[in-house]
C-alpha positions in Angstrom: 59.2 127.9 138.9 61.2 126.6 141.9 63.9 128.2 143.4 66.6 125.9 144.3 68.2 128.0 146.9 65.0 128.5 148.9 65.2 127.1 152.4 62.3 125.1 153.8 61.7 124.1 157.4 62.7 120.6 158.4 64.4 118.3 156.2 62.8 119.2 153.0 64.8 120.5 150.1 64.2 122.6 147.3 63.7 121.0 143.8 66.9 120.8 141.7 67.0 121.5 137.8 66.4 118.4 135.8 69.6 116.8 134.3 70.5 116.0 130.6 69.5 112.3 131.5 66.2 113.2 133.0 65.2 115.2 130.1 66.3 112.4 127.5 64.1 110.0 129.6 61.2 112.4 129.8 61.3 112.5 125.8 61.8 108.9 125.4 58.5 108.3 127.7 56.6 110.1 125.4 57.2 107.8 122.5 57.2 104.8 124.7 54.0 105.4 126.5 51.8 105.8 123.3 52.0 103.7 120.4 50.6 106.3 118.1 53.3 108.8 118.7 56.3 108.1 116.4 58.8 110.9 117.5 59.0 113.4 120.2 61.6 116.1 120.9 62.2 118.7 123.5 64.0 121.8 122.1 65.7 124.4 124.2 66.6 127.9 123.3 70.2 129.0 123.4 71.6 128.9 127.0 68.4 128.2 128.6 69.4 124.5 129.7 71.8 124.2 132.5 75.3 124.1 131.4 74.6 123.6 127.9 74.3 126.1 125.0 72.1 124.0 122.8 70.1 121.0 123.9 67.5 119.0 122.1 66.9 115.3 122.9 64.9 113.6 120.3 63.2 110.1 120.5 61.8 108.1 117.6 60.9 104.8 116.5 61.1 103.4 112.8 58.2 100.8 113.0 54.8 100.4 114.9 54.5 98.2 118.0 58.2 97.9 118.4 60.4 98.0 121.5 63.3 99.4 119.8 63.5 103.1 120.3 66.4 105.7 119.1 67.5 108.6 121.0 69.6 111.4 119.8 70.7 115.1 120.6 70.0 117.3 117.6 72.1 119.8 119.1 75.2 117.5 118.7 75.8 118.9 115.0 79.0 120.9 114.7 77.8 123.4 111.9 75.7 126.3 112.9 73.6 126.4 109.7 72.5 122.6 110.7 71.2 123.5 114.1 67.6 122.8 115.0 67.2 126.7 115.5 67.4 127.4 111.8 64.8 124.6 110.9 61.7 125.8 109.1 59.4 123.8 111.6 61.2 125.1 114.7 60.5 128.5 113.5 56.9 127.7 113.0 56.6 126.1 116.2 58.2 129.1 118.2 56.1 131.5 116.2 53.0 129.6 117.3 53.8 129.2 120.7 54.7 133.0 121.1 51.2 133.9 120.2 49.8 131.8 123.0 51.8 133.8 125.8 50.3 137.4 124.7 47.6 137.6 127.5 49.1 135.7 130.2 50.3 137.1 133.5 52.9 135.6 135.9 52.1 135.0 139.5 54.6 134.1 142.1 53.2 132.0 145.1 54.9 130.3 148.1 52.3 127.6 148.9 52.5 126.3 152.4 51.1 123.1 152.3 52.8 121.5 155.3 55.2 123.4 158.0 57.1 120.3 159.2 58.5 116.9 158.0 55.7 115.0 159.7 52.9 116.9 157.7 51.5 118.8 160.5 50.9 122.6 160.5 51.6 124.9 163.4 47.8 126.0 163.7 46.4 125.9 167.2 43.4 123.8 167.4 
C-alpha cells in the first residue's frame, strides 16, 4: 500500500494509483506473455477503482498462437442484472479468495532504503 500524499526527501515522489489504461495493459500483458493463457481479467469491487463505480478489464484471444487480441471492459453493461458482480463464477472466486485472508495480519512499514536522490544514506562512517 502506497500513500500518494507521503512526502519524501529530495526529488522523489510517492507512487500514484494506476490509471484505467495501465490496468487494461496489465491485463492484456497476461494474455500476450503466455501462449497457454486464453483469457484474463481484473475485476474490481464497487467503488474500489479510482473514479469508477465498476471496472473489469478483460483480455482474450480466439485462436492459438495469434497476435490478434481483444480487450473489453465488462463493467460497460448498462443493466444491473448483467454485471459481472452477479455472475456465478465471480461469486465463487470472491468466496474462494476471502477464505485465504482469515489468518493474515496487516503490517504498515516505512522502508528507508535511501535518504537522498544520490542513493546515499545519512549515516556517519
